[in-house]
Phi, psi and omega in degrees: 000157185278147172253130180243127183235113179272150175206168176104354178289168180168193180256125178224158175278155176307137183092351181278183184228152173216153171239117176269144178236146175229106179266135182248154178268001178295159166293164178299326179295312181295322177297320184295336181257015179251138168277140185238152179207158172246131176238163175218154179217119175268157180304132179076004181238162179282155176292137182228149179286133177260308182200154177219158178216131184273177176300331178269011178068024170282134187245154175221142179229142172294152183299328183290348176295321174054039178078004185274336185248157177217126178258142179211164178223146177241105185288338176285318179274353181055045187226142175247141182239154170228106174276124182240121179241163178049049185295145180242156177305326180289353173281352180299124183182171166272127182258128184245140173268140178231140175234138182224134172225193183288350181266317183187189179237137189227146185236146169274181182277343177098157175224136186279130172242122179236124181245118181265152179262000000 
């Protein structure tokens, strides 16, 4: 099974930026045929989809992103990124990387993002 390791979280002020990374242990071939996504979960709330990117690099964003975030993938590095700009306190959550293929769905351990006002 694949290992997903998120990084790049931290504490930032409102209006600041962060870049999250999700490195996978898959081969380049296996990574290339996986759809990838970023989810987040705040305390006491359900996990929600933030952004996703398909094997063909088609992207989807939740409405609350409002043009502030950008998801991308590097098939050579087998890594997915989430660029987050104009961060708001309500963006505070644990952000999780997800990978999906025809066999199953896989999750990383998450990285904490805290936005102060």
